[in-house]
Structure formats: C-alpha cells, structure tokens
C-alpha positions as CSV (number, residue, x, y, z in Angstrom):
1,M,69.3,24.3,144.8
2,T,67.8,23.9,141.3
3,V,67.2,20.8,139.2
4,E,69.9,21.9,136.8
5,K,72.5,22.3,139.4
6,L,71.6,19.0,141.0
7,L,71.9,17.1,137.8
8,G,75.1,18.9,137.0
9,E,76.9,17.2,139.9
10,P,79.1,14.2,138.9
11,I,77.4,12.0,141.5
12,F,74.1,12.3,139.7
13,Q,75.3,12.2,136.1
14,N,73.5,8.9,135.6
15,L,70.1,10.6,136.1
16,K,68.6,11.5,132.8
17,V,66.0,14.2,131.9
18,L,63.3,12.5,129.7
19,N,61.4,15.5,128.3
20,K,63.1,18.1,126.1
21,K,61.3,21.3,127.5
22,A,61.8,20.6,131.1
23,D,62.2,23.7,133.3
24,L,65.4,22.9,135.1
25,K,65.4,26.2,137.0
26,R,62.8,24.8,139.4
27,E,64.0,24.9,143.0
28,I,64.4,21.8,145.1
29,F,64.0,22.1,148.8
30,T,63.6,18.4,149.7
31,V,63.2,14.8,148.4
32,E,60.3,12.4,149.0
33,S,59.6,8.8,147.8
34,T,56.1,7.4,147.4
35,E,53.8,5.1,145.3
36,T,50.6,6.8,146.4
37,P,48.7,8.5,143.5
38,D,47.1,11.2,145.6
39,V,50.3,12.2,147.5
40,A,50.3,15.8,146.1
41,S,47.9,16.8,148.9
42,Y,50.6,15.9,151.5
43,L,53.8,17.0,149.9
44,P,55.6,20.3,150.7
45,E,56.3,22.7,147.9
46,N,59.5,22.3,145.7
47,T,59.7,18.6,146.4
48,L,61.6,16.2,144.1
49,L,59.4,13.1,144.1
50,I,60.9,9.6,143.6
51,T,58.7,6.7,142.4
52,T,58.6,3.5,140.4
53,G,55.2,4.4,138.9
54,M,53.6,1.2,140.2
55,A,50.2,2.9,140.6
56,F,50.2,3.8,136.9
57,K,51.5,0.4,135.4
58,E,48.4,0.0,133.3
59,N,47.1,3.6,133.4
60,Q,49.5,6.3,132.0
61,S,46.6,8.6,131.5
62,G,46.4,8.6,135.3
63,L,50.1,9.5,135.4
64,C,49.1,12.6,133.4
65,E,46.6,13.6,136.0
66,F,49.3,12.9,138.7
67,I,51.8,15.2,136.9
68,H,49.1,17.9,136.7
69,S,48.6,17.8,140.5
70,L,52.3,17.9,141.2
71,D,52.8,20.9,138.9
72,R,50.1,22.8,140.7
73,L,51.8,22.3,144.0
74,P,54.4,23.3,142.6
75,C,56.7,20.4,142.6
76,A,60.4,20.4,141.5
77,G,60.0,17.3,139.3
78,L,59.3,13.6,139.2
79,A,62.1,11.0,139.2
80,I,60.8,7.7,138.0
81,K,62.5,4.3,137.8
82,L,61.6,2.7,134.5
83,G,61.9,-1.0,133.8
84,R,60.2,-2.4,136.8
85,F,56.5,-1.5,136.4
86,I,56.7,0.9,133.5
87,D,59.1,0.2,130.7
88,S,58.8,3.5,128.9
89,L,56.6,6.7,129.1
90,E,54.0,7.1,126.5
91,P,54.2,10.2,124.1
92,E,51.2,11.8,125.7
93,V,53.0,11.9,129.1
94,L,56.1,13.5,127.6
95,E,54.0,16.0,125.7
96,L,52.1,17.1,128.8
97,A,55.4,17.4,130.7
98,D,56.8,19.6,128.0
99,Q,53.7,21.8,127.9
100,L,54.0,22.3,131.7
101,G,57.8,22.5,131.7
102,F,57.6,19.8,134.3
103,P,60.9,17.8,134.7
104,L,60.7,14.1,134.3
105,I,63.9,12.3,135.4
106,Q,64.8,8.7,134.7
107,I,66.4,6.7,137.5
108,P,68.7,3.9,136.2
109,S,67.3,0.4,136.6
110,Q,70.4,-0.8,138.4
111,M,69.9,1.7,141.3
112,T,67.4,1.2,144.1
113,L,65.0,3.9,145.2
114,G,66.5,3.9,148.7
115,E,70.0,4.4,147.3
116,V,68.8,7.3,145.1
117,F,66.7,8.8,147.9
118,Q,69.6,8.8,150.4
119,Q,72.1,10.3,147.9
120,L,69.8,13.1,146.8
121,L,68.6,14.0,150.4
122,A,72.2,13.9,151.8
123,Y,73.4,16.2,149.0
124,I,70.5,18.7,149.4
125,W,71.0,18.8,153.2
126,D,74.7,19.3,152.8
127,N,74.1,22.1,150.4
128,Q,71.5,23.7,152.6
129,N,73.8,23.4,155.6
130,A,76.6,25.1,153.6
131,E,74.2,27.9,152.6
132,L,73.1,28.4,156.2
133,T,76.7,28.5,157.4
134,F,77.5,31.0,154.6
135,A,74.5,33.1,155.6
136,L,75.5,33.2,159.3
137,N,79.2,34.0,158.4
138,T,78.0,36.7,156.1
139,Q,75.8,38.2,158.8
140,K,78.7,38.0,161.3
141,K,81.0,39.7,158.8
142,F,78.7,42.6,158.1
143,S,77.6,43.0,161.7
144,G,81.3,43.4,162.5
145,L,81.7,46.1,159.9
146,L,78.6,47.8,161.2
147,L,80.0,47.9,164.8
148,Q,83.4,49.1,163.5
149,G,81.7,52.1,161.9
150,A,82.6,51.2,158.4
151,S,81.5,53.6,155.7
152,L,78.8,52.8,153.1
153,S,81.5,52.5,150.4
154,V,83.4,49.9,152.5
155,M,80.1,48.0,153.1
156,M,79.3,47.9,149.4
157,N,82.8,46.8,148.4
158,N,82.6,43.9,150.9
159,L,79.1,43.0,149.6
160,G,80.6,42.8,146.1
161,L,83.3,40.4,147.3
162,V,80.8,38.2,149.2
163,L,78.4,38.0,146.3
164,K,81.1,37.9,143.6
165,K,78.7,40.1,141.6
166,P,78.4,43.8,141.0
167,A,76.0,45.5,143.4
168,A,74.8,49.1,143.8
169,L,72.7,51.0,146.4
170,L,70.2,53.7,145.2
171,N,68.6,56.2,147.5
172,P,64.8,57.1,147.4
173,F,65.6,59.7,144.7
174,G,67.1,57.1,142.4
175,E,70.6,58.3,142.9
176,V,73.6,56.0,143.5
177,E,74.6,56.2,147.2
178,A,77.4,53.6,146.8
179,A,78.5,50.7,144.6
180,A,80.8,47.7,144.8
181,H,84.1,48.3,143.0
182,T,83.1,45.7,140.4
183,C,80.2,48.0,139.3
184,Q,80.9,49.5,135.9
185,K,79.3,52.7,134.5
186,E,76.9,50.6,132.5
187,H,75.7,48.9,135.7
188,L,75.0,52.2,137.4
189,K,73.3,53.6,134.3
190,T,71.0,50.6,134.1
191,A,70.2,50.8,137.8
192,Q,69.0,54.4,137.5
193,S,67.1,53.7,134.3
194,L,65.2,50.9,135.9
195,F,64.4,53.1,139.0
196,Y,62.4,55.4,136.8
197,E,61.2,52.8,134.2
198,L,59.7,50.6,136.9
199,S,58.6,53.5,139.1
200,L,60.3,51.8,142.0
201,Y,59.4,54.7,144.3
202,E,55.8,53.6,144.0
203,K,56.4,49.8,144.5
204,K,55.5,48.0,147.7
205,A,56.8,44.5,147.0
206,D,59.7,42.9,148.9
207,S,61.8,42.3,145.8
208,F,61.8,42.8,142.0
209,E,63.5,40.7,139.3
210,N,64.1,42.0,135.8
211,L,65.9,40.9,132.7
212,V,67.8,43.7,131.0
213,S,70.1,43.7,128.0
214,G,73.7,44.3,128.7
215,S,76.6,44.0,126.2
216,G,74.3,41.9,123.9
217,N,73.3,39.4,126.7
218,N,70.3,39.2,128.9
219,Q,71.5,39.8,132.5
220,K,69.4,39.2,135.5
221,I,69.1,42.0,138.0
222,R,67.5,41.5,141.4
223,I,66.3,44.6,143.2
224,Y,65.6,44.5,146.9
225,P,64.0,47.4,148.8
226,I,65.7,48.3,152.1
227,Q,63.3,49.9,154.6
228,T,64.5,52.0,157.5
229,V,61.7,53.9,159.2
230,G,60.1,55.7,156.1
231,K,57.7,54.8,153.4
232,N,60.2,55.2,150.6
233,P,63.1,52.7,150.8
234,Y,66.6,52.5,149.4
235,Y,67.1,49.9,146.7
236,L,69.9,47.3,146.5
237,Y,70.7,46.1,143.0
238,I,72.4,42.8,142.6
239,Y,73.6,41.9,139.1
240,G,73.5,38.2,138.2
241,G,75.7,36.3,135.8
242,G,73.4,35.8,132.8
243,E,72.0,32.3,132.8
244,K,74.2,31.1,135.6
245,E,72.4,30.1,138.8
246,D,72.5,32.4,141.7
247,A,74.3,30.6,144.5
248,L,72.8,32.8,147.3
249,S,69.8,31.5,149.2
250,G,67.0,33.6,150.4
251,I,68.4,33.6,154.0
252,V,71.7,35.1,152.9
253,I,69.8,38.0,151.2
254,E,67.6,38.4,154.2
255,Q,70.7,38.8,156.4
256,L,72.2,41.3,154.1
257,I,69.0,43.4,153.8
258,L,68.7,43.4,157.6
259,V,72.3,44.6,158.2
260,F,72.0,47.3,155.6
261,G,68.7,48.5,157.0
262,I,70.3,48.8,160.4
263,F,73.3,50.6,158.9
264,L,71.0,53.2,157.1
265,Y,69.0,53.7,160.3
266,K,72.1,54.3,162.3
267,N,73.3,56.8,159.7
268,L,70.1,58.8,160.3
269,Y,71.1,59.3,163.9
270,V,74.7,60.1,162.9
271,R,73.4,62.9,160.6
272,C,71.6,64.6,163.5
273,N,74.6,66.1,165.3
274,P,76.0,67.9,162.2
275,L,72.5,69.2,161.5
276,K,72.1,70.6,165.0
277,Q,75.6,72.3,164.8
278,K,74.8,73.9,161.4
279,E,71.4,75.0,162.8
280,S,73.1,76.8,165.7
281,I,75.1,78.8,163.2
282,L,71.9,79.8,161.4
283,H,70.5,81.1,164.7
284,I,73.6,83.2,165.2
285,L,73.3,84.6,161.6
286,V,69.7,85.6,161.9
287,N,70.0,86.7,165.6
288,K,67.3,84.1,166.4
289,H,67.6,84.4,170.2
290,R,67.9,88.2,170.2
291,K,71.3,88.2,171.9
292,E,74.1,90.7,171.2
293,R,74.4,91.1,167.4
294,W,77.6,89.7,165.9
295,S,79.7,91.7,163.5
296,A,80.2,90.6,159.9
297,A,83.8,89.6,160.7
298,Q,82.7,87.4,163.5
299,L,80.0,85.8,161.4
300,F,82.5,85.0,158.6
301,T,84.8,83.4,161.2
302,V,82.3,81.0,162.6
303,G,80.6,80.3,159.3
304,E,83.6,79.9,157.1
305,K,83.7,76.1,157.3
306,Y,80.0,76.0,156.2
307,G,80.8,78.1,153.1
308,L,80.1,81.7,154.2
309,K,82.1,84.2,152.1
310,P,82.0,87.9,151.1
311,A,79.5,88.7,148.4
312,S,77.9,91.7,146.7
313,C,74.5,90.9,148.4
314,Y,72.8,88.2,150.4
315,K,69.3,86.8,150.4
316,I,67.3,84.2,152.3
317,I,64.9,81.8,150.7
318,L,62.8,79.7,153.1
319,A,61.9,76.2,152.0
320,T,59.0,74.6,153.9
321,L,57.9,71.0,153.9
322,E,54.2,71.5,154.0
323,P,53.0,68.2,155.4
324,F,55.3,68.4,158.5
325,G,54.9,72.1,159.5
326,R,54.2,72.9,163.2
327,R,55.3,69.4,164.4
328,E,58.1,68.8,166.8
329,F,61.3,67.3,165.4
330,D,62.3,64.4,167.6
331,F,66.0,63.8,167.5
332,L,65.8,60.9,170.0
333,N,63.0,58.9,168.3
334,L,63.3,59.3,164.5
335,S,60.1,58.6,162.6
336,Y,59.4,58.7,158.9
337,R,58.9,62.5,159.2
338,E,62.4,63.1,160.5
339,E,63.9,60.6,158.0
340,R,62.3,62.4,155.1
341,Y,63.5,65.7,156.4
342,I,67.1,64.5,156.6
343,L,66.9,62.8,153.2
344,I,65.5,65.9,151.5
345,Y,68.0,68.1,153.3
346,D,70.9,66.0,151.9
347,W,69.4,65.8,148.5
348,L,68.6,69.5,148.3
349,N,72.0,70.5,149.6
350,G,73.8,68.2,147.1
351,K,71.8,69.6,144.2
352,L,72.3,73.2,145.1
353,Q,76.1,72.7,145.8
354,E,76.5,71.0,142.5
355,K,74.6,73.7,140.5
356,F,75.8,76.9,142.3
357,H,79.3,75.8,143.4
358,G,79.0,76.8,147.0
359,D,77.2,80.2,146.4
360,I,74.1,78.8,148.1
361,I,74.2,77.4,151.6
362,V,71.4,75.2,152.9
363,F,70.8,75.5,156.7
364,P,68.4,73.2,158.6
365,E,65.5,74.7,160.6
366,T,64.4,71.5,162.3
367,L,61.9,73.1,164.7
368,T,59.6,74.0,161.8
369,Y,60.6,71.4,159.3
370,Q,62.1,74.1,157.1
371,Y,65.3,74.7,155.2
372,V,67.0,78.1,155.0
373,L,68.7,78.8,151.7
374,L,71.3,81.6,152.0
375,I,72.0,83.0,148.6
376,Q,75.5,84.6,148.4
377,G,75.5,86.9,145.3
378,N,72.9,88.0,142.8
379,Y,71.4,85.0,141.1
380,R,68.5,85.3,138.6
381,D,66.0,82.7,137.4
382,L,66.2,80.8,140.7
383,E,62.5,80.1,140.3
384,N,63.0,77.7,137.4
385,V,65.5,75.6,139.4
386,L,63.3,75.6,142.5
387,E,60.3,74.5,140.3
388,D,62.3,71.5,139.2
389,Y,63.1,70.6,142.8
390,H,59.4,71.0,143.8
391,E,58.2,68.7,141.0
392,A,60.9,66.1,141.8
393,L,59.9,65.9,145.5
394,L,56.3,65.7,144.7
395,R,56.8,62.9,142.2
396,L,59.3,60.8,144.2
397,L,58.3,61.4,147.8
398,Q,54.8,62.9,147.4
399,V,56.0,65.9,149.6
400,P,55.1,69.4,148.5
401,I,57.6,72.1,149.3
402,T,57.1,75.9,149.4
403,F,59.8,78.5,148.6
404,S,59.5,81.9,150.2
405,F,61.8,84.7,149.1
406,G,63.2,87.4,151.5
407,N,64.6,90.8,150.4
408,S,68.3,91.2,149.5
409,V,70.6,92.9,152.0
410,A,74.0,94.4,151.3
411,Q,75.8,93.2,154.5
412,L,75.9,89.7,156.1
413,D,75.3,91.2,159.6
414,T,71.9,92.4,158.4
415,I,70.8,89.0,157.0
416,D,68.2,88.7,159.8
417,N,66.2,91.3,157.8
418,S,66.1,89.0,154.8
419,Y,65.2,86.1,157.1
420,N,62.3,88.0,158.6
421,T,61.0,89.1,155.3
422,A,61.2,85.5,154.1
423,M,59.1,84.5,157.1
424,E,56.6,87.2,156.2
425,S,56.6,86.0,152.6
426,Y,55.6,82.5,153.7
427,Q,52.7,83.8,155.7
428,Y,51.5,86.8,153.6
429,G,53.6,86.8,150.5
430,E,52.5,87.3,146.9
431,E,52.6,84.5,144.3
432,K,54.5,85.0,141.1
433,E,52.7,84.0,137.9
434,N,50.1,82.1,140.0
435,I,52.7,79.5,141.2
436,P,51.4,78.7,144.7
437,Y,54.7,77.3,146.0
438,I,56.9,80.3,145.3
439,K,56.1,83.5,147.3
440,Y,57.7,86.9,147.5
441,F,57.8,89.6,150.2
442,K,55.2,92.3,149.8
443,S,56.6,95.5,151.3
444,T,54.1,97.6,153.2
445,N,56.0,101.0,153.2
446,A,59.3,102.6,152.3
447,N,60.6,102.3,155.8
448,E,61.3,98.6,155.1
449,L,64.2,99.7,153.0
450,F,66.0,101.1,156.0
451,K,65.9,97.6,157.7
452,M,68.4,96.3,155.1
453,V,71.0,98.7,156.4
454,S,73.0,98.1,159.6
455,G,73.0,100.5,162.5
456,E,76.7,101.2,162.0
457,Q,76.2,102.2,158.4
458,I,73.3,104.5,159.3
459,K,75.4,106.1,162.1
460,G,78.3,106.7,159.7
461,F,76.0,108.1,157.0
462,C,74.3,110.6,159.3
463,L,77.6,111.7,160.9
464,Y,79.1,112.3,157.5
465,H,76.3,114.6,156.4
466,L,75.0,116.2,159.6
467,K,78.3,116.6,161.4
468,G,77.7,118.2,164.8
469,L,73.9,118.0,164.4
470,T,73.9,114.2,164.5
471,N,74.0,114.0,168.3
472,P,73.1,117.3,169.9
473,E,74.6,117.8,173.3
474,D,72.5,120.9,174.3
475,E,69.0,122.1,173.7
476,M,70.1,124.9,171.3
477,T,71.8,122.4,168.9
478,L,68.7,120.1,169.1
479,E,66.5,123.1,168.2
480,L,68.7,123.9,165.3
481,R,68.3,120.3,164.0
482,R,64.5,120.6,164.3
483,T,64.5,123.8,162.4
484,L,66.7,122.3,159.7
485,K,64.3,119.3,159.3
486,T,61.3,121.6,159.1
487,Y,63.1,123.9,156.6
488,L,63.9,120.9,154.3
489,D,60.4,119.6,154.7
490,C,59.1,123.0,153.6
491,R,61.2,122.9,150.4
492,C,63.7,125.4,151.8
493,S,61.1,128.2,152.1
494,V,61.9,130.5,155.0
495,T,58.4,132.0,155.1
496,E,56.7,128.6,155.1
497,T,59.1,127.3,157.8
498,A,58.4,130.4,160.0
499,N,54.7,130.0,159.6
500,H,55.0,126.3,160.5
501,M,57.1,126.9,163.6
502,F,55.3,130.1,164.6
503,L,58.6,132.1,164.5
504,H,59.8,135.2,162.9
505,R,61.4,134.9,159.5
506,N,64.7,136.5,160.8
507,T,64.8,133.8,163.5
508,I,64.6,131.1,160.8
509,K,67.3,132.8,158.7
510,Y,69.6,133.0,161.8
511,R,69.1,129.4,162.7
512,I,69.7,128.2,159.1
513,K,72.9,130.3,159.0
514,K,74.1,128.6,162.3
515,C,73.3,125.2,160.7
516,E,75.4,126.0,157.7
517,E,78.3,126.9,160.0
518,I,78.1,123.6,161.7
519,L,77.7,121.7,158.4
520,G,80.5,123.6,156.7
521,R,78.6,124.5,153.6
522,E,75.6,126.3,152.3
523,I,72.2,124.5,152.1
524,A,71.4,125.2,148.5
525,D,72.2,122.2,146.3
526,A,69.1,120.0,145.8
527,N,71.1,116.7,146.0
528,Y,72.7,117.9,149.2
529,C,69.4,118.8,150.7
530,F,68.1,115.3,149.9
531,Q,71.1,113.8,151.7
532,L,70.4,115.9,154.8
533,Q,66.7,115.1,154.7
534,L,67.5,111.4,154.4
535,S,69.9,111.5,157.3
536,L,67.4,113.2,159.5
537,V,64.7,110.5,158.6
538,L,67.2,107.7,159.4
539,L,67.9,109.2,162.8
540,E,64.2,109.3,163.5
541,Q,63.8,105.6,162.4
542,N,66.7,104.4,164.6
543,G,66.1,106.4,167.7
C-alpha cells in the first residue's frame, strides 16, 4: 500500500497533501498516533504517523528536526491536524519536506485523530488481509498446476493471468524458456537485452528493478532470480504498467518464486530418464560393454528416433566439462554439478540442432560428465562453431569445455573406432593452432587406418582378390599363400624370393603358377599386385 493509493480512495479524499514534491510512492505498512517528539526511535518502518503537532506549537524548527528523524527511519509520511495547536506550517518546514520528498498530509479540523486513525488502520488491515488471501490463493493455484504436471508454458500463461501483466522466464544462458501469452516480441527482446546489459549471470541479489523505454514510455521491469540447486539461476521478468502501482505484495512474489523454483527442480529429475535412455543407445553404438557387435541396420533401427541416418561418413567429437571430470553423476541426489550438466546438455543440443538441422546428434556420457557429438556427414570449419560455444559457456557459467576429435569412419557399425580415437585425442591429442580446448587424434602408425573398416568389409575385400587363398583348407594352399606374400614383398623377383625362402627358383615359379590358377589371372599388373598385397596385410591384421 502506497501513500498515493491510500489518498486516491474516496473515503480519504478529504486528506490533503501539503508539500508539492512529496514522494507518494512511499509504502505504508501501519498507522501510529503520537504527540511525543522523540517517537522515531520506537516506530516501525513505513509508518504513517498521525499527530496534532502539539509539541511543536511554538517551535516549528523542532518540527524540522522531527521530520528529519522520521525520514531516516524511513517513515511513510506525517499526517498533521492543523488548527488546534498549529494553524499553518511555516515555509521552512514545507521546503525541508520537499527536499526530502517527505509527505506532509493535512487532517481536516472537523475530524478527530481517533476517527482518522481507525479509518486508516482498518483500511490498511483490510488491504493487507486481501493481499494475504490473494497470495495464499495464488500459491494454492500454482501448487495445483505443479501437482497436475502442467508444462512451463501453461505455468507462465497462468502467471500472466494472475499478475495481469506480461511475464517471461529466461534460463541461465539468457534465452527465453517460456513467456505469458501477453508477452510481445518487444518484451522478449528487452528481456534478453537486459540479461546481457546488466550481466545478470554475475548478480547475486534477490531482485532487480529497472526502468526501460518501451513505445516511448518508461516501463518498470522487475527481475527475480529463481534458484534451484545451482549457482546460476533462472530469471523471472515481470513487466509493470508504467507509473501505475504494482498491486502485488512481496508475499505474493515470494510464493510465485517458491513454486517456480520447485517446478524447475522437479524438471531436472524429469530430464534424467530421457538422458539415461539416450546414453544406453550411445553405449550400443560404440560397443561400450564389449557385447556382440550390432549391424548397421540394427543400429539405424534403434537409433532412428534419436536422429540416426545414413551418411557418407561419421565422426565422434568428445565434449568434456573440465571441472566435473572423474566425479560420479548422482541421479538420485542432484547437485549443482548435475544441474549444470543437464542445462549445458540441453543448451548445446539445441544450438547444434538449430545450426546443423539434425546432422549432429548429442549423446550424454554422464559417468564422465562428457557429451558425445556424433557428426553425420562431412562438415568443415566445426572448430569456429565450437570455439563460440566454449566462449559462451566460459562467460555465462564459468565452465571450460574441451572438444576432442576422433577419426572419420565410413560405416556406422565402425563408429566405435572414431569414439576410441576421440578418447585418445582427449588424453594425448594434438592442439590445433595452439587452441588448448580443441584436440585432434595423433595416429601412431598406418595400421590405425584399418580400424576404420568393418570386419565384414575386410572379409569381402580379401575374398574378392585372393579367391581360394583367403581361407586355406590344407597345408599346401597355406604354403602357396605364404609364397605369394613373400613374392610380392620381394617386388615379384623370383630369385630374391627363392633366396629369402631358401628354395629353388623352379619351386618358386611352380608355386606362383599355381597361385595364378587359383586367382584366375596372371600376377603382372602393378595395381593388381598392390591389391593382393593389401589383402594379405588385412588378413594378418584381422587374424
């Protein structure tokens, strides 16, 4: 209740403000009546004091000191009955009141102090009772929505109806999570601008109040942080009606903040099950538990609803939240670490989906506080995008993140090779252009190339080129394959092969002739020799 609203009621229209620069926005919590000049030491804050000014009948300079003491309290104002002890206030009293913005209110001479006191106190109590009832009803309404499992959008629309004002909820990244239907684009744009202009992600206060220009008018916006379990809160924006008084009391806002805090905390637990389900798909993809390997067709079947699709190639990028590594993710008792992990997952997933239209899937790896980015297709310049995400997380949440690149693979059923190389990149990878949070796999030898090809592909390749020499069924055929490998290693030199194997040249010629019969063509073309040699190497690498 403000002085302005109180004096605006018809019942109090006979009360007159005496000074021109009175601050009528001062809050009134209660009413007291006294003639004691040192009463300021015993009054509660925001009191409207009623008096006849008897103590200052011959000493209005003392009244000035009295007004100073009331203003320091602070006091809502002084209602004085003129005509009994003081006929009129001297200019110095009115000038001081204007300097302080302190309301001086004249009580008509025909009214008794008791009458005025009772009317004012009854009105304030009735108003406070109405606000308390409104607050309790509001709390009951939103608690019911919470128990019914209402969505955030439904909660915000109901909030707008209760407040009769536009309202919006921003997440710790300064993005609009939901807004009341009365919120216009200008409201949302203003909310996001204020988030960055005021550096709200660095604020620790309970609430902020700002005046911003909208459609040519100054509009009050109140911003309330909503804490769940983390250090970085959500922010509830409530748009006022210009110079009109906000009818909501502090207790109403407190109830709303409490309910929305519970709602957001509940949502953290709701998000856990989908994360665990998606993580189980990741473990199947990368053969995490070393069970029977799934075929590409099977992987597409189980992963289709998560966005898996055929592509020219696949690659894994491992994103690691550095402060939380090697800590256990507790699904049953969420702390600020788990909250941040979930918040960042949703933010990162949303950003990548928007930019790459489903060609990048983000899988959770909760055991290590990592995210697994599955790239479907060949995308260049990913580093620039990831650098932007790194800087945003560092600025808004003070969380550094590292991106470790795995090698590309041609088939989805060999994606575990890319996952493994991404893991190695994180531990031993090379930095590109001295950027410490982007690492690449450093291959140790050429055999790593073979890991990107599935066993079925290797088997088919070898069978196509080596024919009956692929799987020798007798010792003679096995000896022919050994001779062929030595012959190719010796650059198709019969003499060198014979010396290497301690055999006669004619024996080598005979064996090569038998190999050509099995292969169905002469061993002469250089490219064909390379295909044979590669097939033999692949057989050795894969047992």
